[in-house]
N, C-alpha and C positions, 0 to 999 in steps of 0.2 A: 711233303712238308715244305713250307716256304723257306728259302734261304734268308738270312738276317743281314741287316746293314750293320748291326753291332749289338753288343751285350753290355749291360751294367750288371756286374756280379753281385753287388749289394745295394739295395734301395730301400729306404724306410718311407718313401713318399709316394710310390706308384700304386700302393694298395694300402689305404689307411689302416694302421694298426698291425701290419704285417711286414716282416723283413723278407724281401723277395729278390730274385734275379729277374731282370727284365730284358727281353729280346725285342728288338725293333725291326719290323718288316720294312722292306724297301718298296716304295710306290704309294702315292696318294692321289686321288682324283680331284681334290680340292686345292685351292690356292689361297688359304686364309691370309689376310693381310698381315696379321701379327705373327705368322709362323716364324719361329726362331731356328728351325732346322730345315730349310728348303731343300737341302741335299737329299732328303728322303722322298721328295715328290716324284722325280722321274721313275717310271716303272722300269725295273730291270732285275737282274739277279744279284742279290746281295753277296758280299765276299765271305760271309760267315755261315757255314752250314748249321741248320737247326740242331743237328746232332751235337754241336758244341754246347749248346744250352743244356741239352740232356746230360751231357758228361759233367758239366758244371754242377747241376743239381745232384747228381750221383755222388760227386766228391764232397759236396757240402751238406749232405744229409745230416740233420740234426742242428745245423746252423741257419738254414733257410726255412721259412714257413711255407713258401709258395713260389710260383712263377707267374710273371705277367707278360702277356704278349701285347705289344704296343706298335706304334707305327711312326710315320706312314699311316695307312689304313689297312689293318689286318684282314678286314672282310673282303678285300679285293682278291685274296688268294684262295684258290680252290683247295689247297692243301691245309687250310687252317684247321679243319676238323681233325685231320690226322695228327696235326701237331698237338692239339689239345689232348687228344686221346693218348698220345705218347707220354706226355707229362703226367697225366692221370695214372698211367700204368706204373710210373715210378712211385706213386703214392703221394704226389704233391697236388694240392689245389691249384687252380688256374684262374687268374684274373685276366680280363680282356678290356683294352682301351679301344673305343670305336666312336665314330661320329654317327653311327647308325646308317651309314651310307647304303647298306645292302640289307633291307629287312628280310628279303628272301633267304639270304644266307644265314641270318640270325635265327630265323624260324628253324632251319635245318639243324643248326648247332644246338639250339635249345631243346629240340625234340628227341635227342638221343643222349642217354646218360653219360656215355663215354666222351662225347664231344661238347656237353653242356658246361659253359664256364661256371665257376663257383662264385664269381663276383664280376660285375661289369662296371667300368667307369665310362659313362656315356656323356660325350661332349655335345651338348645342344648349342648350336652356333648362333641361336637367336630365334626370334619369331619367324615363321615361314616367309612372311613378306619381306623381312630384313635380310635374310640369309644370303640370297643371291649376290647382293652388292658387297658382301663382306668376304665371301669364300669363293666367288667366281663360278657358282653353279647355277643351274636353271631352277625355276620354281618347282618343277616336278621333282627334282632331286631333293630340294628342301622339304617338300611334303613327305617324301619317302623317309627322311630322317625323323620326322615327327611320327610317322607310322611305326618306325622302330621303337621310339620312345613308348608308345602305347603298348606294343607287344612285349617289350622287356618288362614293363611294369606289371603287366598281366601274368607274366611267367612265374613271378615269385622269386626270381633269382635275386641274390643280394646285390644292391645297386647303389651307385653314387652318380648323381646327375649334376654336371657342372657346366658353366658357361664362362667365356672370356670376354671381357669388355676393356675399353680404355676411356679415360676421362673425356667427356664432351661428345662421345660417340652416340649414334642412334641406338646402338645396342645398350649403352648405359641408360638412355632415356626410356628404352623399352623394358627395363628391369621390373618396374612394378607389375606390368601385365605378365611378364615372364614368370615372376614369382607367384602370381595368382594361379597360373596354369600348372606350375611345377613346384609344389611345396617341397621344402628342404633343399632347394637349389643351392649349390655351392658356387659362389661367384669369385672368379680369379681376375685380377687386373694384369693386362699384358705389360711386360717390362721391355724396355729398350725400343719403344716405338715412337714415331712422330705423331703430330696432331691428327693425322689421317689414319693412324693405327698401323702404318707400315713399319716393319722391323728394320732397324738400323744396325747393320752388322758392325761389330766392334773393329 
């Protein structure tokens, strides 16, 4: 199971309609301009064992509805399936935040009941042609993220699809086409960014 960079013991925002504990995995292959937590980007061992999240869930049984595994990018970690299974074994549903970076790993998770997330919050970073300039990836990676979108929608898992933009950005201009391709898209506006979308640390 992946070690965690940190845990939020109570969150009402990480899974709409649920009160959850959220664990954040360390490491992300993307470099989103608007990222407000760049300390999660470097790949490494987090200081918090995943077992700490399991212990928290056990102590707060009856107070929490579910657990969310966020990042960073959780699908980077080969132990993600074991982590989801461990939470399920405690009797809690599992939500997963992902950019869809690894469709192969998502297929594996969704194909087994014990590792299948009960809800996915999928961050679509923009249209495939716009994504590389915003998150620092190749077009091939951007295409894989859209492949993940297709497979998750086809899986029937409960899903929220969201995107992040900032005023005057290409991403904002692309919104009409993005909404056409992704009905019920949730749009978030980046906070604390400059005119180019780069996060300004306080």
